[in-house]
C-alpha positions as CSV (number, residue, x, y, z in Angstrom):
1,M,-74.2,-22.1,-20.1
2,A,-70.4,-22.1,-19.9
3,D,-67.5,-23.8,-18.2
4,V,-68.2,-24.8,-14.6
5,T,-65.5,-24.0,-12.1
6,V,-65.6,-25.6,-8.7
7,W,-62.7,-25.4,-6.2
8,G,-60.4,-24.4,-8.9
9,T,-61.4,-27.4,-11.1
10,V,-62.7,-26.4,-14.5
11,L,-65.3,-28.6,-16.2
12,S,-64.9,-27.4,-19.8
13,A,-67.7,-26.8,-22.2
14,P,-67.2,-28.5,-25.6
15,A,-66.2,-25.3,-27.2
16,R,-63.0,-25.5,-25.1
17,A,-62.8,-29.1,-24.0
18,T,-59.9,-31.2,-25.2
19,A,-58.7,-34.8,-24.5
20,G,-56.2,-33.4,-22.1
21,S,-58.7,-31.2,-20.2
22,C,-61.0,-34.1,-19.2
23,K,-61.2,-34.4,-15.4
24,V,-61.3,-37.5,-13.1
25,I,-64.3,-38.0,-10.9
26,V,-64.0,-40.7,-8.2
27,P,-67.2,-42.1,-6.7
28,L,-67.3,-42.8,-3.0
29,T,-69.8,-45.4,-1.8
30,A,-70.1,-46.3,1.9
31,A,-72.8,-46.7,4.6
32,T,-71.5,-44.1,7.1
33,P,-69.9,-40.7,7.2
34,A,-66.8,-42.1,8.9
35,E,-66.4,-44.6,6.1
36,L,-66.9,-42.0,3.4
37,A,-64.3,-39.8,5.1
38,G,-61.7,-42.6,5.0
39,L,-62.4,-43.2,1.3
40,A,-62.2,-39.5,0.5
41,V,-58.6,-39.3,1.9
42,Q,-57.5,-42.1,-0.4
43,A,-59.4,-40.8,-3.4
44,A,-58.3,-37.2,-3.1
45,E,-54.8,-38.3,-4.1
46,V,-55.9,-39.0,-7.7
47,A,-59.4,-37.3,-8.1
48,D,-60.2,-33.9,-9.4
49,L,-63.7,-34.3,-8.0
50,L,-65.3,-36.6,-5.6
51,E,-68.8,-38.1,-6.1
52,V,-70.5,-38.9,-2.9
53,R,-73.1,-41.6,-3.5
54,L,-75.5,-40.7,-0.8
55,D,-77.9,-43.5,-1.8
56,A,-75.5,-46.0,-0.2
57,L,-75.9,-44.5,3.3
58,E,-77.5,-46.8,5.9
59,T,-80.0,-44.1,6.7
60,L,-80.8,-41.5,4.1
61,T,-82.4,-38.2,5.1
62,P,-81.5,-34.6,4.3
63,R,-79.8,-34.4,7.7
64,T,-77.7,-37.7,7.3
65,A,-76.8,-36.7,3.8
66,A,-75.6,-33.3,5.0
67,Q,-73.5,-35.0,7.7
68,A,-71.9,-37.4,5.1
69,L,-71.0,-34.5,2.8
70,A,-69.5,-32.5,5.8
71,A,-67.4,-35.5,6.6
72,V,-66.1,-35.8,3.1
73,R,-65.4,-32.0,2.9
74,K,-63.4,-32.2,6.1
75,A,-61.4,-35.2,4.9
76,A,-60.7,-33.7,1.5
77,P,-61.0,-30.0,1.7
78,K,-59.4,-29.2,-1.6
79,R,-61.6,-31.4,-3.8
80,A,-64.9,-30.5,-5.3
81,I,-67.9,-32.6,-4.3
82,L,-70.7,-34.0,-6.5
83,A,-73.7,-35.1,-4.4
84,T,-75.7,-38.0,-5.9
85,V,-78.7,-40.0,-5.0
86,R,-79.2,-42.7,-7.6
87,T,-82.8,-44.0,-7.7
88,A,-83.9,-47.5,-8.7
89,R,-85.4,-46.0,-11.9
90,E,-81.9,-45.2,-13.0
91,G,-80.0,-48.3,-11.8
92,G,-79.4,-47.3,-8.1
93,P,-80.5,-48.6,-4.8
94,A,-82.8,-45.7,-3.7
95,D,-86.4,-46.8,-4.0
96,L,-88.0,-43.4,-4.2
97,T,-90.9,-41.9,-6.1
98,P,-90.1,-38.8,-8.1
99,E,-91.8,-36.7,-5.4
100,E,-89.8,-38.4,-2.6
101,Y,-86.6,-38.0,-4.5
102,A,-87.2,-34.3,-5.2
103,A,-88.2,-33.7,-1.5
104,L,-85.0,-35.4,-0.4
105,L,-82.7,-33.3,-2.7
106,E,-84.6,-30.1,-1.9
107,G,-84.2,-30.8,1.8
108,L,-80.5,-31.4,1.3
109,C,-80.1,-28.1,-0.4
110,E,-81.7,-26.4,2.6
111,E,-79.8,-28.5,5.1
112,A,-76.3,-28.1,3.6
113,P,-75.9,-24.9,1.6
114,G,-72.3,-24.7,0.5
115,G,-71.7,-28.3,1.6
116,F,-71.4,-29.6,-2.0
117,D,-70.4,-28.1,-5.3
118,L,-72.5,-30.0,-7.8
119,L,-75.9,-31.8,-7.5
120,D,-76.9,-34.7,-9.7
121,V,-80.5,-34.4,-10.7
122,E,-82.1,-37.2,-12.7
123,F,-83.7,-35.8,-15.8
124,S,-86.5,-38.4,-15.6
125,V,-87.9,-36.7,-12.5
126,G,-90.0,-34.5,-14.8
127,E,-90.0,-30.9,-15.9
128,A,-91.7,-29.3,-12.8
129,L,-89.5,-31.1,-10.2
130,R,-86.4,-30.5,-12.3
131,G,-87.1,-26.8,-12.3
132,T,-87.6,-26.8,-8.5
133,L,-84.4,-28.7,-7.9
134,L,-82.4,-26.5,-10.3
135,G,-83.5,-23.4,-8.4
136,A,-82.8,-25.1,-5.0
137,A,-79.3,-26.2,-6.0
138,H,-78.4,-22.8,-7.3
139,Q,-79.7,-21.2,-4.2
140,A,-77.4,-23.5,-2.2
141,G,-74.4,-22.5,-4.3
142,A,-74.2,-25.7,-6.3
143,A,-74.1,-26.4,-10.1
144,V,-76.6,-28.9,-11.4
145,V,-75.8,-32.1,-13.4
146,F,-78.9,-33.3,-15.2
147,S,-78.3,-37.0,-15.7
148,C,-79.9,-40.0,-17.5
149,H,-78.8,-43.7,-17.2
150,D,-79.9,-46.5,-19.4
151,F,-78.7,-49.8,-18.1
152,D,-80.5,-51.9,-20.7
153,K,-79.5,-50.5,-24.1
154,T,-78.0,-47.8,-26.2
155,P,-80.8,-45.6,-27.7
156,V,-80.6,-44.6,-31.4
157,T,-78.0,-41.9,-32.0
158,G,-80.4,-39.1,-32.7
159,A,-82.4,-39.8,-29.5
160,M,-79.2,-39.6,-27.4
161,T,-78.2,-36.3,-29.1
162,D,-81.6,-34.8,-28.6
163,L,-81.6,-35.9,-25.0
164,L,-78.3,-34.1,-24.2
165,V,-79.6,-31.0,-26.1
166,S,-82.8,-31.1,-24.1
167,M,-80.8,-31.2,-20.8
168,A,-78.8,-28.2,-21.9
169,D,-82.0,-26.3,-22.9
170,A,-83.6,-27.1,-19.6
171,G,-80.8,-25.3,-17.8
172,A,-78.3,-28.0,-17.0
173,D,-74.9,-26.7,-15.9
174,V,-73.6,-30.1,-17.0
175,A,-75.5,-32.7,-19.0
176,K,-74.7,-36.4,-18.3
177,L,-75.7,-39.5,-20.2
178,A,-74.7,-43.2,-19.5
179,V,-75.9,-46.1,-21.7
180,M,-75.3,-49.8,-22.0
181,P,-73.8,-51.0,-25.3
182,R,-74.4,-54.4,-26.8
183,D,-71.5,-54.2,-29.3
184,A,-68.7,-51.9,-30.4
185,A,-71.0,-50.1,-32.8
186,D,-73.2,-49.0,-29.8
187,A,-70.1,-47.5,-28.1
188,A,-69.1,-45.7,-31.2
189,R,-72.7,-44.3,-31.5
190,L,-72.5,-42.9,-28.0
191,L,-69.4,-41.0,-29.0
192,Q,-71.1,-39.8,-32.2
193,A,-74.0,-38.5,-30.2
194,T,-71.7,-36.8,-27.8
195,A,-69.9,-35.0,-30.7
196,Q,-73.2,-34.0,-32.2
197,A,-74.5,-32.6,-28.9
198,A,-71.2,-30.8,-28.4
199,A,-71.7,-29.1,-31.8
200,R,-75.3,-28.1,-31.2
201,R,-74.7,-26.9,-27.6
202,P,-71.0,-26.0,-27.4
203,E,-71.4,-24.0,-24.2
204,T,-72.8,-26.8,-22.0
205,P,-70.3,-29.2,-20.4
206,L,-71.0,-32.8,-21.2
207,I,-70.3,-36.1,-19.4
208,T,-71.1,-39.2,-21.4
209,M,-70.1,-42.9,-21.3
210,A,-71.0,-46.3,-22.6
211,M,-70.9,-48.7,-19.6
212,G,-69.5,-52.2,-19.2
213,P,-66.4,-53.7,-20.8
214,M,-67.6,-53.0,-24.3
215,G,-68.0,-49.3,-23.5
216,A,-64.7,-48.9,-21.5
217,V,-63.0,-47.1,-24.4
218,T,-65.5,-44.3,-24.3
219,R,-64.4,-43.4,-20.7
220,L,-60.8,-43.0,-21.9
221,C,-61.3,-40.9,-25.0
222,G,-64.4,-38.9,-24.3
223,G,-62.5,-35.7,-24.0
224,A,-61.7,-35.8,-27.7
225,F,-65.4,-35.7,-28.4
226,G,-66.3,-32.9,-26.0
227,V,-66.6,-34.6,-22.6
228,C,-65.4,-32.7,-19.6
229,A,-65.0,-35.5,-17.0
230,S,-64.9,-39.2,-16.6
231,F,-65.4,-41.6,-13.7
232,G,-62.7,-43.8,-12.3
233,A,-62.5,-46.0,-9.2
234,V,-60.1,-46.2,-6.4
235,G,-59.4,-49.5,-4.6
236,G,-61.6,-51.4,-7.1
237,A,-64.8,-49.8,-5.7
238,A,-66.5,-49.0,-9.0
239,S,-70.0,-47.5,-8.8
240,A,-71.0,-48.6,-12.3
241,P,-69.9,-51.3,-14.7
242,G,-66.8,-50.6,-16.8
243,Q,-65.2,-47.9,-14.5
244,P,-61.5,-48.1,-14.8
245,D,-59.0,-47.6,-12.1
246,A,-58.7,-43.8,-11.6
247,R,-54.9,-43.7,-12.0
248,D,-55.1,-45.8,-15.2
249,L,-57.9,-43.5,-16.4
250,R,-55.8,-40.3,-15.9
251,A,-52.8,-41.9,-17.6
252,A,-54.9,-42.9,-20.6
253,M,-56.6,-39.6,-21.0
254,E,-53.2,-37.8,-20.7
255,A,-51.8,-40.1,-23.4
256,V,-54.8,-39.4,-25.7
257,G,-54.4,-35.6,-25.1
258,K,-50.7,-35.7,-25.8
259,A,-51.2,-37.6,-29.1
260,M,-53.8,-35.0,-30.2
261,Q,-51.5,-32.0,-29.6
């Protein structure tokens, strides 16, 4: 793997990532394409990338998802788009079996080639379906973010490191891990696992975070540990616990980057 470049925005692999190179992703959550378009205009002022949470649509099919992405692309033509369907297994609202989830994303890739730049694929969907979706996304011109979300705990450090490495070895263009810390030590271990994964797979871009108030610091300083992007909210519309305001996030990351020069 290597740096991922979408619409001029570079998601740096750990070998080249710095605190100052970390990008801001703003999630968009709305029930209709028109509402998403309105949010996109506002978010584009501060975001490097826009995450479209398709699982929030009032009706979710490959066709409606493609329409939503087209609306966001038209509203914010200079911003890269990350398409996401978050299932109930990983803390989202989409109650889908692995097979239903894979069929939805594969249908989206067929319905909207070129309509999005990155596709979130939950790693828990299983090896066979992951491979199918990886191929479908690449055929549609999109990079793949293999993701895993644990809203209950922070796994042991070695398990987190090994999971990120497994994502990289499975072909992820970007590997993403989000965990829930119970104390400051858990948040510190997430950063330790990130640094370890960055050392073992320096050519695979990483996105990691500890969620909730206790993990907020990991969203601000992840770039120093090899992270390529962090999520920030606009208008208070966070899609996960602990997401800071996008403008505050950018300012904090820039301050960390400046201090490390």
